[in-house]
N, C-alpha and C positions, 0 to 999 in steps of 0.2 A: 731580513724586517723582525724588527728586535725582538726578542722574546717576553713575556710580560710579566707581572705576578699575581694577579686578577686581584687586585685591591677591594675587590668588593666583597670578602669573606668567603674562606672553603669551606663552611659549616651547611648543610643542609638546613633551611629555615621553616620548608613546608613539605611534607608528606602527602600524594594522594590518596581522597577516602575513598573506601572500595564503596559503599554503600553511592555515593554519590557516581564514583563510574558507573554504576550497575543499573543507576536510574539517566545515564546523559543519553542521548538524541548519537554520540560516537557509538555507544556499544551496540545500541539499537541497532545500528549500521552495519557494526561487523556483527551481530548474531545473522541479520538475514541473506548475508554473505558468507556464513561461517571463514570469518576470518578469526582466530583466536587469542591473537597478540595483540596492541596497537604498535609492536615492530614490525608486525607481520604489514600490520594494514600499511603504515609507510614506505614499506619496500614494493608491496603492489602495485600502491598510486601510482608509482612514478617506475615502475616496472612495465606495466602496461597501462598508462593515459586514454587508451580509447576508454576498455572499460573502465576505469575509476571515473571518468568524467560525463560519460554515460549513465555511471549508476548518481552520481551528485542530483543532476537533474532528474529520476525518479525521488530522489531521496526530497528533492525541496517541490515535489509536485511540480514539474514546470508544464505549463500543459503549452501545443504548437496548435494553430491551425490549420499548418502542414509539418506531419511529422519529416524531420532529418533521413536523408539518407545514409549520412556517413556522421559520426561525431566528429572527426576533425580529420581534416588532407595534409599530408606534411609531404605534397610535391613540391610545392615552392621553398621549401627547406624548414630551418627551426623557425626562423627570422618570419617568419610570413604565413605561418596556419591558419586555413580556412575550417572554422568551425561549423559546426551543425548543417552543413550543406547540405542546400533545398528546402532548409525549414525554411519553414512563415513563422514568426509571432510577433509583437508587440509585450514589453515585459510588464506595461501595464495593466493585462489582460490578467498576468496572476499575483501583479503586486494589490490590484483591489477590484476588478470585473468580478473574477470569478467565489469571490466571498461574498459576492451578494446575497445567494443562496443560501447562506449557511448558515451558524452560528453565531459567526466569527463575526457578523456585519454589526453588529450588537456591543460587539466587544469592541475596545477603547483602544483606537490606532496613534492617534495624537494628542500629545497634552504641551500647552505653550503657558510661558510665565516671562513678564516684563519685568525689568529689572525698579522698576516702582510700585507689581504690587499686581498689577492684572491680570487676569488668569483666561483660558480658554482650553476645553477638552472634545475632542472628533470623537467620534466612534468611524468603523469603515462606512458603513454606511452614508454617515454625515460628511465624512471627507471625499467618500465616491462622491459625493451631490456638487459637494463644490468643484474639486477638479472637473464636472461635466460641465460647468454654469463658466468655468474661467475657459475648458477647451471650446463652448462656442461663444462666449468672446475677442476670441484669440480666429475660429474661423471668419467671422463676421467682417475681421480686417481684412481680412485675405491670407492671413499666415495659414500656411499646409506644411505636407509633410518637404521633408528635408532644407526647411527655412532654420535658421540659426539666431537661437534668440538669447541675446543674455540674463542672467542674472545680478544683477544690483542689488542686492538688500539686506537690511538688518535681519536678526531670525525670528524672524514674525508667522504669524498662520498662512498669510499670504504668499510666502516665499515656498512653503511646503505645496501650497496648491497650485504655484507656475509652474512652480518643479515638475510635478507631475501631470501636468497637461500639458507641457512641451512636447512632452512623450507621446501621449496620448494619439495627439492629436497625428503623431509623424513629424514634429520637431527635433530639431537638435540643441541640447542645452548648450549653454555657456557661461560657467559657472564664473562670476567676477566676486573675489576678495569683498567683504564691504570698507575696509582702511585702504583701498587703493587710490590715486590722484589722477588728473585728466589723463595725463598721459598712458602711464599702464592699461588706464580702463580701454584708449581711444586703439592704442595697441592691437588688442588681443580680437573687438570691438570688429575695425579694418581686417582683421588676419584670418575672421570665420567668415566676414560676409555678413555680418549681424543683421536680419531683418527689423529686429523690432528688441527694447528693453524691459523688461521689469524694476522699476527702484521703488525708493521714500523719498517722503518731503528733507526724512532725518533719520535719527536716533537718539536714543541717551545712553552718552555712557557717566559713570558714577556724579548724575544726577544734570550732567551740561545736555546738551543738545548737539549733535556735532551733522551738518547737516550733510546729502546727499545729492537731492537733485539739483542744487547749482552744479556739484564736482563734475556730474552723468552730461548736464549739460555745458561746459568746456571742455569734455571729455568728446561730445557730438558736433562740435566745429569740426574734427578731422576725423568722422568716420559716415561717410557720407552716407554708406550703404542702408540706416537706420530709418527706418519711415515713422516706427512707431511707441512710444513711451507710455508703458502702461501704471501710475504712480500712484502706492498707496499710504494714507494720509496714516502716520506715527506719532509724531511729536503732536505736543497737545496746542490746541487754539494761540492758549495765548502763549504760546515762546513765539520769538522774531524768526527764528529760523525753518519756521513753519511759511515761512510768505514766503512763496515759490514763485520764478520767474515760468510760464505759461508760454507754451510755442500752441496756436490754431492747426488743429489739423493733421497733429504730428503728438500732442496729449491729449491722456486721459485718466479721470480720475479711477481707481479699480474701484470705487461704492457704486461708482454710477456707471461701470462698461460690464461688469462682472456679476454682480447680483441679479440684476434684472433675468439672468439668462433660462433659457429649462435646465432642471436637474438630470438632465442623459441626456449621451452624447456618445456617437459611433467612437470605437477605439479604432485609430486609423491600420488597416497591414501593414505588416512590415516584414522584412527581411529580418531573420534572425540576426543575420551580420548585417544587416544595414546600421548608418552609424546615429549613436544615442547621447554621444556628451564628446566635447570636446572642450578637455580640462588643463589649465596651464601650469608648467610649470616656470619659477624665472630661471634663466639661463645666469650664466656668472657675466656674460657679456651679450651683445648682441638681442638677436630678439627671442624671447620668450617659446619653451617650447611646446604646441599643443597636443597630446595625446588622445589618443584617436580610440573613443569605445561604444562598443555594442550594446546591439537590446540582448544577446546570448554570451556578453563579455563577462564588463564590470560588475552586473547586478546578481550577476550564479556565483562571483569570485566571490563578492562579499557578502550574500547571502550564505556562504559555506562555510569561511570562516567566520561568522556568528554563529552556526548552527554548532559545526563539528571543533571549533576552537575554542568558542564560549560558551555553549551550548544554551544560546538561547533558543526560547520556548513559549510558543505560543502565550499569549497572557505576559511574560514579563514586560520589564519596560528598564530602554535603555535609555541614559543618557551620556552622551557623549560630548565631550565641550569642546565642542569648535567654532568655523562658518562656512558658510556653503562655497564660499569659493575655495574651502582647503577641499580633500580628495574626501577626508573621514565624513565632511557634511552630504553629500553625495549616498556613500556607504549605510551614515546613519537612516539615511528615507528607504533605500533602497532593501536593505539587507534586513529593518524590523518589519517592511510589510512581505518583504517574499517568508517571513518565517512566522507571518499572524502575530507579531508582537506589535511592541506600543512604543514611539519614539519620543521624546521629552525634548523642546526648543528653548534656550534661554535665553533672551533676549540684554543681556545686560553683563559684570561683571560678575567673579564670580567671588569674591570679596568685598562687595559691592551691598549693601549700606552697612554693612556687619558682615567681620570675618570669616564669620560659621553660615555665609549665605550656599556655598556649595552642599554643605552638609545638612544644608534647612530643607534644600531644594528635595537631597533623594529623602530623605523620612516626609516630609509632604505627601511628594509625589511618589510615595511608595519605588522608588527602584531597584532593578534591582542588579543591572550593569553597569556603572559607573567607568565612562573612560577621562581621563585629566594627563594634566603633562607632569612631570616629574619638575620643573622648574614652578609650577603654582605650587606644588608642596612645600618648595625650601623654603617659599615666602610668606607661607602659614605657620611653619613650626614655629618660628616664635614667639606665634600667641599662646602658646602651651596647649597641651589635649584638652580641657575642657572642651574646646568650640568644636571638639569632635563628641565629645562624652556623654554630651547634654540631650543629642540626639539621637531618636529609635530608629537607629541604619538593619536593624533587625533582617527586615528586606535584602539587603545587597548582599549577592554571593561572590562577587568580586571585584575587582578594579580591573582595570584596562590601564595601557598608558601609552601613550607616544610620544612624538612630538623632541623630546631630553633625552641625554641619560639620567638614568638611576645614580645617586650616589649610594651609600652603606648608608646611610642614618635616616636619609632621608624613606627609604625605601622599607624600612624596618620601623620607623612612625607611620607608614601608612599598615604598614602589613601587624601591629601590634594594637593601635589606635582606632581604625577602622575597622580593620579585618578579624580583629581577634585569637591574631596568632591562630586559626585555624582555616580562615580562608588564603585562597593563591589571588596574584598579583598576577594579571596577564598582562605582561610587555610582547609591544607587538610591535612589529618592521616589517616596512614592506615600499609601499611608496606610491605614487598619482600613476606611475603606468605600469603597476603589478595588478591596482584593478582594489589591491587590501594589504594585504600580511603575506613575505617570507616565511619568517621566521614567528611562533609567540608560545605563551607558555600555556599548557591546560590544564586539563583538571586528571589531567593521566601520568603527567611526570612529574617528580619531584623538583625542588626550586630553590635554589641559593639568591644569594638579593641581591637583588640586578639583574639574574639570568632570564633567559629564556629558553623552554623547554629542548625547543629543538625546530626542522621546522613544520610547516602545518602540511596536515596531509594531500597528496598534489602536488609538491613545491617541492622537484629536486635539485636541495641545496645542497653547498657542497665552501668550504675553507679550502685557499689553494694559495702558492706560493706564486714567485715571479714567472715562474715556466707554467705557472700550470698544476702543478700538482699538488693533492689533499697533504694539508699541512695540518694537527694539533699541537696547542700547548703553545701555539707560535698569531701573534698575529697575520692575517695575509686578509686574501683579495674574498666577497661574496660571490657566490656565484649561481647560478642558474643552470641544470643541464640537458633539463628538457621543457617544452611548453606546456603552460598551463592555459586555463580557457580566462582565462580575464588580465593576458598581457594585452595590451597596447596595440591597439592595427597599425602601429606605424603613428610618425608625428604629420601633424595637417600639412599637407600643400610640401613640406621637408622630409621625406626619407630614407635620404642620404644621408642628413643629420642623424637620422633614429640609427642606421646601420653602425653611424663612425663611433654613438655615444656608446653604445649596449655590446656589438656582436664585433668590434673591430679588433679587440685585441688577442682574444682566444677563438680558433674554429668554431664555429654553432654553439657558441657556448657566452649564455648572456653574466655578463659581467658589471653588477650590481653597481657598482663607486662606492660602495660601504667599505670598512677595514671592521674584522670580525675575528673571533676567538674559539675556540673549543676547548673546554682543560681537562683534565683526566676524570671527571663523572663523565663527559659529555654533556656539560654543557652550555649550551652557544653565551657571546656576549660581544653587541655591538660596539665600537673604538672607533665611530667618527667618519663622515668621510675620508674619503682616498683621497678628494681634493683638493681635502684643507689638512695631506698628510706632514709630519713635521717631520724634514728627512736635515741630520745632525750627522756631519763627516760620515755618511754614509748606514748609520746609524735614521731608521726610520720606528715612525709610531703614531698613533692616533691620539688627537687630542685630548677624548674622553680618560685617557691614565692620568693624564697630568691632572684635569680635570678632577679625575676621583679621588684621589689624596687631597687637592686642595678643599675641596668641597666635605670631605672628610673631618676637616677643622672645626672646630666648635663655632668659633667666630668670623664664621666663611658662610652668606648665604649662598652664592654662585661663583661659578668661574668660565674664563674663557683660556686657551694656550692658543700661541701660533708663529708660525715657523715666520724670522725675519730674517731679512739676508745677514750673512757674515762671506768676509773674502777670503777665509781659511776655510770653514768649519760646512760652506753654502749656505747654512742658515742656525740660528739661534733659537733658542724658545724663550716668550715675552708670555708672562702671567697676567693676565685681567682679572681681579677680585672685588667682587661685592659685601659688603663687609655689612653682619646683621646690628638693625638699628642699636644705639646706643653701645658702641663698639671704634672706639678710634683707630684711626689708622695712624702704624709705630714703628721703627727700622726693629722694633725684636718680632715684633709679628712679620714685617716681611721675608726675615731673616729666618724663623721658624718652617715660614713656609720658604723658602727654597732647602731648608736644608732636607726636610723630608720628603721633596723629592728628588733632591739628591742622591738619598739613601736608599730608596724604593727601588729607584729608575736608573740611578746611577752615574756619576761622574763627571761623564759623557756630557747628559742630557739636562747638566744644572739649568735653571733657568738666566739666563742674560737679566730679564728683569721680572720682577715681582710688581706689577703697578694695583694702586687702588683706586677703582672707579666708581662714578654712583650708580651704575647703571648699566647692560649687555643691549648693543644692539640683538633685536630677534625680530622675527616675523610673530603675526597674529597669532599663530599652533606653536607659540614658545620655542622655536626653534631660534639657537645661537647661530649668528650671520661671521661666522672667523670670518671670510674674506672682506666682511665691511671692516669690520674690528682692526686686521693687519692695514686696508689700507689707507682709514681713521687715522694709525698710529703712523705709518709710512708717508702720509699725505698726499698720497696717490689716490685716483680714480677709483668710486668702490663699484663702478660699473653699475650694473643693471641692480635698483634699491625699489624696487617698486613693490616688492613684499613686503618692505620694514612697517616694522607696526609704528612707531616714533623714532623720526629723523633725527631728533634733539640725541637722544641716545650716541650718537654718532659722536657730537658736539665734547660729551662725557667720557668718548677715550679719548680723546685729543686734550682731557682736560686733566686728566688722572694722572695720580702722582706716586 
């Protein structure tokens, strides 16, 4: 594998604040267990996973109706651990029920704002009542324990309520990206055998109505298991898109079915390892992978990451820019409620109707933790820093980041202008199958631009070469050596594929599929997906190594590097760059970018081409789809593109020059 120059900047930009450490959740956790240092905690958390995850349960005050006899049983191997053995617990008891007799019941649990300006706030007591109403509505339709229910909705209050209500009755959540087309929806509903679906008539994006019910109707023609559809009215009555088709005895209006129900409902008894959610990740080809998560899995890991890595406390307000169809949506809901904090749902575009909308939201709702994509930052930077500084962001304690790699300039722009050069950027990476993060920034460790502080407590991560040997100062594969409570319990009806995906290369070791590197100061960097590997004459590198260099150019907004076939070298590098507004494509700029890459990475890795594109194909949560770019450039079948936000971006690649 290639060595890397770590073009993110070598100087430490942020140092931990001793006062913040002393007041942190994690320091209190360490004090209770007599652990003297952060390094000692990291070591103990992976050397004795039973102790650690049992201690996490206690720290989060997770209450069981029947206590577990053993926190973890590894008799079936690291691939299939059994957690909370013999335990009985429905996670909704810990998210909502247990708070109702405490002062937390009167605290804010949920905040919503719509693109057009509508607002709603719910306390823990009010959210509990709405969830009970919805649970009773589901039961009135004959939906109960073990039934899968799809959620194909915009980020509206009814989505959070439905999400929690399905869990409350012992059902299985099936989150669906709000931008999916009919085929992607029907494939997932059919695979999971969904019995019901929540949807909306549509939603607004940049002032324009986007239909949802019509899309779902087309999908349901190929999803015979679905018996019930509950429809939320989101669009103005004046919008033509609000006029939807209706199927009697299948379709129900939310406002007619749910509000009349009683405000109390029993929480269904469930085993701690009963399925809670099937959440699909898009495969390159074939069927998407349905990651299975349980009551004592995904919620615990998500809440622990919030509590330990991001120091979320009761009363904090978390806004993570996401869709419920992506992992960070369920993570936001479950993690905040288990920590007694509040979540913000925003149903709109973060730069509409004005480019400072995201900062306006943070100021108005007093957000303490903001999660965003570096890709969004790069689109906001050309508009200047006044769009940030005009808003009071003093409540913000940190910024989290997922979805795409940072460049040094975008990282520093947020650090200096949003965080006053004194608060941390908590870079966060993991995945749907992880239930949260493998690596993150933290309040305990210094940070360089674009770096991760290291593994989250409980994650036995390492970087290895092709033979499985640890490497430092080189690009290698990110692995996890020990099980953790949030790991997927396999793929829905396809455990062989699960084993082949994560466990087939190194014996008893999880291979995550990311290229990673650790520098001389112990800073970690994610350098792209290993299945996006660029291999030129035996020299391997991740796309992010190239893209970071290109994105650092003042005339470039974002870029993507892909490998294309070469008869002698196996592959060549082709770079697609998006110009900043007002910048024209030129041969001078093209040459300048090629020379920059050649100088930093070496002549063998000089790009075959640098092309200028109007846009890059991305998912809704801003991940660049390298395989789609490669296929569009080569004129090949792009495979599964159900996660693609805007199919027109494929044409932008084909039209690039």
